[in-house]
N, CA and C of each residue as an Amber inpcrd file, in Angstrom:
protein
   252
  13.3540000  39.8250000   6.7660000  13.9500000  40.5080000   8.3570000
  15.1290000  41.9790000   8.0490000  14.6300000  42.3760000   8.4920000
  15.2330000  44.5980000   8.6830000  16.4600000  44.2470000   9.4180000
  17.2790000  45.0270000   7.9270000  19.1850000  45.6820000   8.7020000
  18.7580000  46.9990000   9.0570000  19.1420000  46.9720000  10.3480000
  18.6180000  48.3580000  10.9360000  20.2850000  48.6170000  11.1040000
  21.0680000  47.8450000  11.3110000  22.6390000  48.4950000  12.3830000
  23.1430000  48.6870000  11.5640000  23.8090000  49.3580000  10.4780000
  24.8070000  49.6620000   9.6170000  24.7700000  48.0490000   8.7250000
  23.0320000  48.4010000   8.0550000  23.3200000  47.3680000   6.9820000
  23.0720000  45.7980000   7.9040000  23.3370000  46.0580000   9.3970000
  23.1200000  43.9560000   9.5550000  21.5370000  44.4850000  10.3470000
  21.8440000  43.3030000  11.2050000  20.1450000  43.0150000  12.4700000
  20.5900000  43.3260000  13.7970000  21.5500000  43.4760000  13.5210000
  21.3860000  44.3860000  15.3390000  23.7940000  44.8500000  15.3120000
  23.8710000  45.4890000  16.2450000  24.5540000  45.6360000  16.7940000
  26.3500000  44.5560000  16.9870000  25.5850000  43.7780000  17.7550000
  26.8260000  41.8510000  17.2100000  26.6470000  41.4550000  16.4250000
  25.2390000  41.5840000  16.0410000  26.5000000  41.4480000  14.1880000
  27.4330000  42.1700000  13.8920000  26.4470000  43.3030000  13.4420000
  27.5880000  43.9380000  12.5580000  29.0340000  44.2400000  13.3080000
  29.2550000  43.6000000  15.0680000  30.2290000  44.7040000  15.4590000
  30.7950000  42.6340000  15.6370000  31.0490000  42.1320000  15.4900000
  32.1650000  40.6880000  14.6060000  31.9950000  40.3040000  13.0810000
  31.0270000  41.1300000  12.8530000  31.5410000  40.5080000  11.1120000
  32.3230000  42.3620000  10.8260000  32.5030000  43.1030000  12.1680000
  33.9250000  44.2130000  11.1290000  34.7840000  43.8590000  12.2630000
  34.4730000  42.8640000  12.8470000  36.5930000  42.8370000  13.9320000
  36.9630000  41.3630000  12.7170000  35.5750000  40.6730000  12.3010000
  35.8850000  39.3590000  11.7150000  37.0220000  40.4960000  10.0300000
  35.8290000  41.0050000   9.7250000  36.8160000  42.1860000   8.4070000
  37.7330000  42.5700000   8.1740000  37.7280000  43.2980000   9.6740000
  39.2740000  44.2610000  10.1150000  40.4990000  43.5610000  10.0530000
  40.4100000  42.6050000  11.2140000  41.2240000  42.2860000  11.9860000
  42.6110000  42.0530000  10.9860000  43.2880000  42.0690000  11.1570000
  44.3650000  41.2860000   9.8090000  44.0720000  39.0670000   9.9860000
  44.0540000  39.6670000  10.9940000  45.1720000  37.7720000  11.9880000
  43.3040000  37.1120000  11.5650000  42.5170000  38.1860000  12.7820000
  41.4800000  37.7100000  12.2910000  40.5550000  37.1910000  10.4580000
  41.0110000  37.5640000   9.9840000  39.9360000  37.3350000   8.4370000
  41.2320000  37.2450000   7.5980000  42.9720000  37.4270000   7.7130000
  43.2240000  35.8080000   6.7820000  43.1600000  34.2180000   7.6570000
  42.6650000  34.3220000   8.6960000  42.6810000  32.6460000   9.2880000
  41.2320000  32.0900000   8.4200000  39.9710000  33.7420000   8.5620000
  38.0600000  33.1520000   8.3070000  39.0190000  32.7670000   6.1790000
  39.2580000  33.7150000   6.1750000  39.7720000  33.5820000   4.6650000
  40.3460000  32.0990000   4.4300000  41.4110000  31.5080000   5.2770000
  41.8520000  30.3480000   4.7470000  40.8610000  28.9570000   5.3190000
  40.7240000  29.5030000   6.3350000  38.9680000  28.3240000   7.1390000
  38.1510000  27.8060000   5.5380000  37.6540000  29.3720000   4.7160000
  36.9050000  29.3480000   3.9560000  37.5150000  29.0280000   2.2710000
  38.7000000  29.5400000   2.2760000  39.2150000  28.3690000   1.2270000
  39.8180000  26.9790000   2.0470000  39.9340000  25.9120000   2.6190000
  39.4930000  24.5800000   2.9000000  38.9260000  24.1970000   2.9890000
  37.5050000  24.7900000   3.5900000  36.1840000  24.0490000   3.6430000
  35.3320000  24.0280000   2.3910000  35.5790000  25.4550000   1.0240000
  35.2850000  24.7530000  -0.4760000  36.0830000  23.7620000  -0.7980000
  37.1690000  24.4510000  -1.1960000  38.2310000  23.2030000  -1.5530000
  37.5990000  21.0480000  -1.2010000  37.1720000  21.3450000   0.5310000
  37.4690000  19.7490000   0.2810000  35.3880000  19.4500000   0.0840000
  34.8490000  20.0820000  -0.7660000  33.4450000  20.1540000  -0.5920000
  32.6750000  20.4550000  -0.0830000  32.8800000  21.2520000   1.1310000
  32.3290000  21.9780000   2.1500000  31.9420000  22.9450000   2.1950000
  30.5860000  23.4390000   3.0970000  29.8190000  24.7430000   2.7360000
  30.6870000  25.0770000   4.1060000  31.2560000  26.2670000   3.8470000
  31.3810000  27.2330000   5.2450000  30.8260000  27.5160000   5.3780000
  31.1650000  27.7980000   7.3150000  29.7840000  28.3790000   7.5450000
  30.7340000  29.1610000   8.9460000  29.9130000  30.1990000   9.7450000
  30.2810000  31.6130000  10.5000000  30.3170000  30.3300000  12.0280000
  29.4370000  28.7070000  12.7190000  29.6640000  28.9090000  13.3260000
  30.8570000  27.8350000  13.4420000  31.2140000  27.3820000  11.9700000
  32.6780000  26.3420000  12.0660000  33.6810000  27.5140000  12.0070000
  33.7610000  28.6560000  11.7980000  35.3130000  29.1540000  11.7320000
  35.2240000  29.9710000  12.9870000  34.1330000  29.7850000  13.7870000
  34.5110000  30.3190000  15.7610000  35.2840000  29.1340000  16.1160000
  33.9300000  27.5500000  16.2640000  34.2220000  26.0530000  16.8930000
  36.2530000  26.2670000  16.3900000  36.1840000  26.4330000  14.8440000
  37.2600000  26.0430000  14.3050000  39.0480000  27.0620000  15.0140000
  38.3010000  28.3540000  14.8050000  39.3210000  28.9780000  16.0700000
  39.4280000  29.1520000  17.1290000  38.4040000  28.5200000  17.9200000
  38.1020000  28.1440000  19.5700000  37.6470000  30.3890000  19.5880000
  37.4320000  30.1910000  18.9150000  36.3780000  31.3750000  19.4600000
  34.9430000  31.6150000  20.1720000  34.3190000  30.1200000  20.4910000
  33.9440000  30.2160000  21.0120000  33.0090000  30.9180000  22.3770000
  33.7350000  30.2090000  23.3380000  34.0340000  31.2800000  24.8830000
  35.2850000  33.0590000  24.5530000  35.0510000  33.6220000  23.5450000
  35.3280000  34.7070000  23.4490000  34.4690000  36.2120000  23.1580000
  35.1180000  36.7950000  23.3860000  34.1630000  38.5050000  22.8460000
  35.0960000  38.8630000  21.8260000  34.5860000  39.6310000  21.2230000
  35.8210000  40.9870000  20.0230000  36.2540000  41.8370000  21.3100000
  36.9620000  42.8550000  21.1210000  37.1390000  43.8060000  21.8080000
  36.8480000  44.4250000  21.7870000  36.0050000  44.4270000  21.8020000
  34.4950000  45.7290000  22.3440000  33.2320000  45.2230000  23.0300000
  33.9780000  43.7700000  23.4010000  33.0370000  43.1370000  23.9420000
  31.6390000  41.9950000  23.3790000  31.3910000  41.7070000  22.5860000
  30.4780000  40.9840000  21.9840000  30.8800000  39.8580000  22.1870000
  30.1780000  38.7950000  22.7320000  29.8420000  37.3480000  22.3760000
  30.2050000  37.1280000  20.7480000  31.7890000  36.1900000  20.5210000
  31.5910000  35.7790000  19.2570000  30.7960000  34.4670000  19.6550000
  29.9990000  34.3280000  20.0950000  28.9860000  32.9010000  19.9780000
  27.8560000  33.5310000  20.5590000  27.5610000  34.8610000  20.6510000
  26.8300000  35.2050000  21.5210000  24.6210000  34.4040000  20.1790000
  24.1000000  34.5430000  21.2360000  22.1020000  34.6880000  20.1430000
  21.8060000  35.1470000  19.9040000  22.4140000  36.7740000  20.2180000
  21.8610000  37.5210000  18.7660000  21.4510000  37.8330000  17.6520000
  23.0180000  36.6650000  17.4220000  23.6420000  36.8020000  16.2630000
  22.6920000  36.2160000  15.1160000  23.3450000  37.5650000  14.1660000
  21.8750000  36.6660000  12.9770000  23.2980000  35.7450000  11.9570000
  23.2960000  34.8710000  12.4080000  23.9750000  33.8140000  11.8360000
  23.9100000  32.8660000  10.8480000  22.4750000  33.7770000   9.7790000
  22.4430000  33.4110000   8.2680000  23.4900000  34.6960000   7.4570000
  23.0870000  35.4900000   7.9880000  23.8640000  36.6200000   7.1630000
  25.4360000  36.8620000   7.7640000  26.0800000  35.9880000   8.8470000
  27.3570000  35.6840000   9.1530000  27.5010000  34.5810000   7.9430000
  26.4630000  33.7620000   8.6350000  27.6120000  32.9190000   6.7580000
  27.6670000  33.4490000   5.5450000  27.1570000  34.4010000   5.1340000
  26.9770000  34.7220000   4.4020000  27.6330000  35.7110000   3.4390000
  28.1820000  35.9490000   5.0030000  29.4870000  37.0190000   5.0290000
  30.6900000  36.2500000   4.7420000  30.3030000  35.1410000   5.3710000
  31.3210000  34.3340000   5.4400000  32.1530000  33.1630000   3.0400000
  30.9270000  33.5260000   3.3420000  30.8570000  32.8670000   1.6260000
  31.2940000  34.0750000   0.5100000  31.5970000  34.9080000   1.2360000
  31.1730000  36.4430000   0.3190000  33.6260000  37.0060000   0.8560000
  33.3350000  35.8320000   1.7880000  35.4540000  36.2620000   1.8800000
  35.6520000  35.3110000   0.8610000  35.8160000  34.2400000   0.1720000
  36.7710000  33.9690000  -0.5970000  36.2830000  33.0940000  -1.8490000
């Protein structure tokens, strides 16, 4: 699958990743989620993080849905794994 938007599949995936990695409270929550899942012997996933944080019906400040259907979930799962 081609990565054609700043290294991501599309603008939506890039934007969600951008906010998770650059908004300090959101980043800290994501790192903590990943650490907790790994400590429990479970695989952290992007979808699990969104549910955990109650973001399923929320949008980034750029109006991109955290649960949008155009998001590249596999790429976001990988991004989550790399946080901690």
